[in-house]
C-alpha positions in Angstrom: 11.0 -20.1 -3.7 12.5 -18.3 -0.7 10.3 -17.5 2.2 10.5 -14.9 5.0 8.1 -14.8 8.0 8.0 -11.7 10.2 6.7 -12.4 13.7 5.9 -9.3 15.7 3.9 -8.1 18.7 1.0 -5.8 17.9 -0.6 -4.7 14.7 0.2 -2.1 12.1 -2.0 0.8 13.2 -1.0 3.5 10.7 -2.4 3.3 7.1 0.7 5.0 5.7 2.8 2.3 7.2 0.6 -0.5 5.9 0.9 1.2 2.4 4.7 1.3 2.6 4.9 -2.3 3.7 2.6 -3.3 0.8 4.8 -1.4 -1.7 7.8 -3.5 -0.7 5.9 -6.7 -0.5 4.7 -6.1 -4.1 8.3 -5.3 -5.2 9.5 -8.5 -3.7 6.7 -10.9 -4.7 8.5 -12.4 -7.6 11.6 -13.2 -5.5 10.5 -14.1 -2.1 7.2 -14.9 -0.2 6.8 -12.7 2.8 4.4 -13.7 5.5 3.5 -11.7 8.5 2.1 -12.8 11.8 1.1 -10.0 14.3 0.7 -11.5 17.8 -1.0 -10.2 20.9 1.6 -11.0 23.5 5.0 -12.5 24.4 3.6 -16.0 25.1 2.1 -16.2 21.6 5.3 -14.8 20.1 7.4 -17.5 21.8 5.1 -20.2 20.6 5.2 -18.9 17.0 9.0 -18.7 16.8 9.4 -22.3 18.1 7.7 -23.5 14.9 10.4 -21.9 12.8 13.5 -23.8 11.6 15.7 -20.7 11.5 14.9 -17.4 13.2 16.7 -14.1 13.8 15.7 -11.9 16.7 15.8 -8.1 16.1 17.1 -6.3 19.1 19.2 -3.1 19.7 21.8 -5.2 21.7 22.6 -7.3 18.7 25.4 -6.6 16.2 24.6 -4.0 13.5 25.6 -4.4 9.8 26.0 -2.3 6.7 23.5 -3.2 4.0 26.0 -5.2 2.0 26.8 -7.3 5.1 23.1 -7.7 5.8 22.6 -9.0 2.2 25.4 -11.6 2.8 23.9 -12.5 6.2 20.5 -13.0 4.6 21.9 -15.2 1.9 23.6 -17.3 4.6 20.4 -17.4 6.6 18.5 -18.8 3.6 21.2 -21.5 3.2 21.0 -22.5 6.9 17.3 -22.2 7.1 16.5 -24.3 4.0 15.2 -21.2 2.0 13.2 -20.0 5.0 14.0 -17.3 7.6 11.8 -15.9 10.4 12.5 -12.5 11.9 11.2 -11.8 15.4 10.3 -8.3 16.6 9.4 -7.6 20.2 6.8 -5.2 21.5 7.1 -2.1 23.7 9.1 -4.0 26.4 11.4 -5.7 23.8 11.9 -9.3 23.2 11.4 -12.0 25.9 14.7 -13.2 27.4 14.1 -16.8 26.2 14.0 -15.5 22.6 17.0 -13.2 23.1 19.0 -16.1 24.6 18.1 -18.7 22.0 18.2 -17.0 18.6 20.9 -14.9 16.8 20.4 -11.2 17.4 20.6 -8.5 14.9 20.3 -4.7 15.4 18.8 -2.5 12.7 19.7 0.6 14.8 21.1 1.5 18.2 18.1 3.8 18.5 15.0 2.6 20.2 12.4 2.1 17.5 8.7 1.2 17.6 7.9 -2.3 16.4 6.0 -0.8 13.6 9.0 1.2 12.3 11.2 -1.9 12.7 8.9 -3.8 10.4 9.3 -1.1 7.6 13.1 -0.8 8.1 13.4 -4.6 8.0 11.4 -5.0 4.8 13.2 -2.2 3.1 16.6 -3.8 3.9 15.3 -7.1 2.6 14.4 -5.4 -0.6 17.7 -3.7 -0.7 19.5 -7.0 -0.2 17.7 -8.5 -3.2 18.7 -5.5 -5.3 22.3 -5.8 -4.1 22.3 -9.5 -5.2 21.0 -8.4 -8.7 23.5 -5.6 -8.9 20.9 -3.0 -9.6 21.3 0.7 -9.1 18.9 0.9 -6.1 21.6 0.5 -3.5 23.7 3.4 -4.7 
């Protein structure tokens, strides 16, 4: 089974956000295992990402994609990562330079977003990618 790990600084503080994430996790549970790891600081984030075979760092300086492009990018990532992908989300000061310089970057928006909102946008786009692959009407 495919597996995605989301590594991020900080915890999800808002109950509405936790509920929204849970909704998408439930929708995806038959297609992909999604694990989350909320870390306290950059040092722990760096150590956690080093354990991953294939990681993508989310940063506003990375290239942006349309949803269809992201779906293709995700599929290619699963192929390169042996069915496993880690997404890395920085905290209030962004990602540490060592992560930005080592891993492919991807931007979900040119806007500055909180790490909590990035989590939700990422998970929704992952769900949208699976729906694109199935050819469902969700994406329209």
